[in-house]
Phi, psi and omega in degrees: 000133180292156178297322180296320178295319179300317178297319179297312180299318179294317178304314180295318179298322181294317178296316180294321178299324179275007176062038178270113187288339182266030182302323183292313179299316180296322179294317178301313184289322185284320185249005178052047178251164180278159177298324179295326177295318179297320178300317178295323177295318178299316179297324177296314179295325176293320180294323180276005178062026175272344173230152170224160178263138179296135182300323182277329180231105186299336181271351181277124181250150176209165178268117177288154176226155174253130183243134180235128181241142179222143181233137184229144172264123183280075188261014182089000183239021177267136177228119188301322181291324178291321176302314182296313183294322183281316189254324187264314183308318181298333181285331184261016185305321186276359181282156175299155184299322179294325179290319180295324178298315179297318180294323179295315178298307187294316182294314184290329175296313182287321177296323177297319176303314180297321182288315192260337186250340192274343188059028184278149173270328184227142178226136177235158181219136175234130174249124183238114187241132169228191184291344182257314186211170174242137176240129176239130180240130178241128182234135173233162182250033183276204185292334185098128186301318183285328176291325179293318175298317177303314179298315181299313182294323178296319179289323183276323185243351185064016177262127180269093185273131178298148184301324182290342175273337178297336177305320187300332183290350180269344187291319187284327187093167180070014174257132175212150176272000179225074189299330182281344185247335186226154184265345180079023182263338190303308184294321181298305184291324177299318183293336179272336183280323187275159173288322177222131179216128179213143172241128182238132178199134175056033179078005183249144185235132166255124174201154168261351183279166172294141182296340177295340176287348189255046181295340181270009186305310183297329180289326191255339182282106184274000179080306180263146177075203183227139173242128176247126179245128182228137178218141180213139176299140179292341180244028183301135175276001184297146174238133181298324181294330177294322179292318178299316180294327182296327184243005181206168173210169187294329185279322190243359179069214182278090186241006177232145177218168179221132183245120177277097187302326180297330176274326180290329177235079188296344174283355175077014187213079173292121191230331192258164179289328179294324177294321178296321180294319178295319177298315180298320178295326180293322190257002188298336182276358185255145177282323179232130181234124176256123178258112179268112187267017175304125180095352179255115183260342177207162186213146184277146177301318181297320179299313180299310183300317182294314185283313187271341182246299184294314186257017182303130178251111186291342179273000183244136176265124178248121180253132180253136177228156179050047183268125179287162180298321181294319178295316180298321179297318178296314181298313180295320182296317179293319181293328186268359179281123182277000000 
């Protein structure tokens, strides 16, 4: 199959997956192909079982998926690599090597968290595959990740941090509730490798994605325990080693991080000195910190003064990205005030 034809078929599948009824018109306009060619492409996809017609509406098309479910008793005899090789790897056999590498890393990291950190008695896993992407969901009935972080912080610092604030400790990386056993890198790197990554527990969500991607939240958030949702394109060009190189090197290890400020401060307005102190504490172990201000339209003078002046670390490089004019003006004004 030619690359142009593959691009057209994938484009059509993506539009149909998003339930865009004018997929045929958009395909004709985007690729300058005839309506009859689009009709032939649809028939090809139907023949290859990459599309199906809705039983109730014969003109309604959708992507069929194959779902595989597994249940495990967390009896001290679970090993994430064996689970992957026995249950998951055979399902992903036809995927490109780079995609399988990412799934191996991501699945084993998240399954290990469920096995070792959740205090769960039961763990389940669902693998959902269609023509475009694979989604893997891991659910445990344990303490819940944010409640576990809350408990850890209370014991270590005597600070009773609300569960919705406990999410923030996962963004920088290198945070773990088991310092002697784990480095705290798994969630960070996994969240950057995948197209969609979300952790749901107690009604609280950790994600680097836009929240519009989480339309399934109410369906998957069980309230108790932890649900991890991971999705990756079956033809993703991503390489796991590129993500590792982006944030680490052989000499200094995991020494760079990136903070999505819009997720860390969901009200869109970091304003207080205490917020600045918490941010500084999260990133203090890193040599380079990128603050992504996407979604942040304004920033408080006290926050800027505390983070950029009072707590300034001369050994640390802070890079700002997606900075609005208003945020940049506030930062520059505070920095330049004598």
